[in-house]
N, C-alpha and C positions, 0 to 999 in steps of 0.2 A: 426501382419501386414501385409498389403503388403509394396512394393518397394516404391511406390509411397505416402503412407499413413507415411512410413519411412522421405524418405526423406522432409516432408511436417514440419514434427517435430524437425528434424534436420535442418531444415534452421531457423523452427519460433525457436528454441529457441540461435538458434547464434545469433540470432536478439535480442531477448529479453536481453541476455549479453551484449548488446552493441554492435555489430557487426555491421558493413555500409553491405548493398547487396552484392557487391564485395565481401568482406572479408566471408559473410558467403556464399557466391560459392563456397570460396576458399575452407573451412574448412568443404564442404562436398562438396565435389568435382567432380564439377557442371559448366556449361558456365555460365555464367555470366546473358545474355539473359534468360536461363532457370530462373535463382532466381529471378531477374527481373519480369518477367510477372507472379511466383508462389507470388509475392510480391506483388501485384497488388491485386489477388483476396480479399476483405474483409471477409472470411472467415481466413485469416490469418491474417490479421491485430488484428483481433481476439482473434486470439488465441496465438500472441503474447501476448498481453493486460491482457490473461489472464495470460500466464506462468510467465509475469511481477509483478502478482497480487501475486500469491502462491509464486514467492519469495520474496518480499519485507512483506507480513503474513511472513514467515518464518523467517526471522528477526527481524522480530518486538516481536516472538515467544524469541529468541535465544538473545535479550536487553531487553526484560524484566525480565528475568533471570535472564543477571549477573547485571540491574537495580537493585534487590532486598541485592544481597553483596556488589556493590556502594552503597546502602546506610548505611548497617551495617558499611562497613568501613568509611564515612562520622562521621557516628554517632559514631563510636569507637572513633576514633580522638577527635570527640567534646567532648565529656563526659571524652576525658584520662586527669586526673589531670598533668599527667606527658609529654603531651604534649604540645609544646611550643605554647604560646598564636598567638601566626599570626597561627599559626596550627588550633588551634579548630576554632578561629574564620572563619575559610577560611570553615572550614567542613561544620561549622555553617552555615553560607551566603549560601554555596551549598545547603545546604536540604531545607531550607525556598525559594533559589529563581526556586528549582526546582517545591519546591511544588505550588506555584505560577503562574510558566508555564503548570505544571498536571492541575492546577484550572482553571486559564483561558483558552484552551484547552477542560475540560470537559464543563465548560460554553457554548461553541463556539456551541463545539459537542448536548449538548440538547438543542439550542436556532436553528441549522441548524435542526436535526429531526423533533425538533414542526412545521418549516418552513415546512419542505417538506407532512407530516401528513396533514398539514393545505391543501396544495394544493394537497394533493390527496384525502384529507375529499370533497371540491370544486370541483374537477374531479366529482368525483363521484353522488355529487348532480346535477350537470350540467347534466351528463350522465339521471338520475335519472326522471329530470326535462323533456326531451327531450322524453324518455322512457314512461311517464304521461301522456304527450301529444300526442302520438301516437294514431290515431283512429285503432282499430282492426277491 
């Protein structure tokens, strides 16, 4: 990797982590004006967004793995007859609330996917209509 590419990646990674351009420039050992100029390039904002998406995806994966353990913990408390009734109710309530929230999220995702598919098919249909009307 060339030095300029390495600098670009380091600067983007710093900004993706939440650093300001000034902080990112200092971390990369460059002048703020250079970092400002680089940050104005469209490829830079695309790279920062890509890095943030990668971090979010990794975090979601870790949270998903932890969620399985959390549900099992709540389930064991809810089912444990030796637990205090207040704790059992709280665990059961947490499970049900999580299930409800997950169901709502999944329903919204399903509906959004359907809307996007509908919009894409309308665009494709409109494009086909234009192509059919074109005289070769």
